[in-house]
C-alpha positions as CSV (number, residue, x, y, z in Angstrom):
1,M,13.0,24.6,73.3
2,S,10.4,23.5,70.7
3,T,9.7,25.6,67.7
4,V,6.4,27.3,66.7
5,F,6.1,24.5,64.1
6,D,6.3,21.8,66.8
7,L,3.6,23.7,68.7
8,L,1.5,24.0,65.6
9,R,1.6,20.2,65.1
10,R,0.4,19.7,68.6
11,I,-2.4,22.2,68.2
12,Q,-3.4,20.7,64.9
13,H,-3.9,17.3,66.4
14,N,-5.4,18.6,69.7
15,P,-6.6,22.2,69.6
16,V,-8.8,22.2,72.7
17,P,-6.1,22.6,75.4
18,Y,-4.5,25.5,73.5
19,L,-7.5,27.3,71.8
20,G,-10.6,25.9,73.5
21,S,-12.0,24.9,70.1
22,P,-10.6,24.7,66.5
23,S,-10.6,28.3,65.4
24,V,-8.4,30.1,62.9
25,N,-8.9,33.4,64.7
26,G,-8.1,31.8,68.1
27,L,-5.0,30.3,66.5
28,A,-3.9,33.7,65.2
29,I,-4.3,35.3,68.7
30,F,-2.4,32.3,70.2
31,L,0.4,32.6,67.8
32,K,0.8,36.4,68.4
33,G,0.9,35.7,72.1
34,Y,3.4,33.0,71.6
35,A,5.7,35.3,69.7
36,V,5.4,38.0,72.4
37,A,6.0,35.6,75.2
38,R,9.2,34.3,73.5
39,K,10.4,37.8,73.1
40,E,9.6,38.7,76.7
41,V,11.7,35.7,78.0
42,G,14.5,36.4,75.5
43,A,14.0,33.3,73.4
44,E,14.7,34.4,69.9
45,L,12.7,33.0,67.0
46,S,14.7,30.8,64.7
47,D,15.3,32.0,61.2
48,R,12.6,29.6,60.0
49,E,10.1,30.9,62.6
50,A,10.9,34.5,61.8
51,W,10.4,33.8,58.1
52,F,6.9,32.3,58.9
53,Y,5.9,35.4,61.0
54,E,7.3,37.8,58.3
55,R,6.2,36.1,55.1
56,F,3.1,33.9,55.7
57,Q,0.6,36.8,55.2
58,P,2.2,38.3,52.1
59,W,2.6,34.9,50.6
60,L,-1.1,34.2,51.3
61,Q,-2.1,37.6,49.7
62,D,-0.1,36.7,46.6
63,K,-1.5,33.2,46.4
64,L,-5.1,34.4,46.7
65,G,-4.6,37.5,44.6
66,V,-5.7,39.9,47.4
67,R,-4.1,43.3,47.0
68,S,-5.5,45.0,50.1
69,A,-3.6,44.3,53.4
70,T,-5.6,42.3,55.8
71,S,-4.9,39.7,58.5
72,W,-4.0,36.2,57.5
73,P,-7.0,34.8,59.4
74,K,-9.3,36.9,57.3
75,L,-7.5,35.7,54.2
76,V,-7.9,32.0,55.3
77,M,-11.6,32.6,56.0
78,L,-12.3,33.9,52.5
79,S,-13.1,30.4,51.3
80,C,-14.4,28.9,54.6
81,Q,-17.8,28.7,56.0
82,D,-16.9,28.6,59.7
83,E,-13.9,28.8,62.1
84,Q,-13.4,25.0,62.2
85,A,-13.1,24.9,58.4
86,G,-10.7,27.8,58.6
87,F,-8.6,26.0,61.2
88,K,-8.3,23.0,58.8
89,K,-7.6,25.3,55.8
90,F,-4.8,27.1,57.8
91,F,-2.9,23.8,58.1
92,E,-3.3,23.0,54.5
93,L,-2.0,26.5,53.6
94,L,0.8,26.2,56.1
95,A,2.0,22.9,54.5
96,E,1.9,24.6,51.1
97,F,3.8,27.7,52.5
98,Q,6.4,25.4,54.0
99,R,6.9,23.6,50.7
100,W,7.2,27.0,48.9
101,S,9.6,28.2,51.6
102,S,11.9,25.2,51.1
103,S,12.2,25.9,47.4
104,A,15.3,27.3,45.9
105,S,13.6,30.4,44.8
106,A,12.5,31.3,48.3
107,T,16.0,30.7,49.7
108,S,17.5,34.0,48.5
109,S,14.4,35.9,49.6
110,R,14.6,34.3,53.0
111,A,18.2,35.4,53.4
112,A,17.2,39.0,52.7
113,V,14.3,38.9,55.2
114,V,16.4,37.3,57.9
115,H,19.1,40.0,57.3
116,R,16.4,42.7,57.8
117,L,15.2,41.1,61.0
118,H,18.6,41.2,62.6
């Protein structure tokens, strides 16, 4: 089974079949549905996928200095004029998040989150 990251790469290059149009809010709804569908069929998220679902929003809040809890699509849209720009910005932020996640400092935090998820 492909991962959410494989799916995101396909969506990034061809969003129309998945979302109708490039939209950060459409992407957020799609990703939520994807996670629910995987759970319904008993396909567990990998540790890396669970880390994304658990940590992307808090990481984004820290990065942007936003204290109030809000959805990650709203955080992405803070600096974007429209949904298409937000869609592009999401993938830039995702790449940065993945680099951060791969760092040694994130490794110990990831282990703690994965432990909590199980």
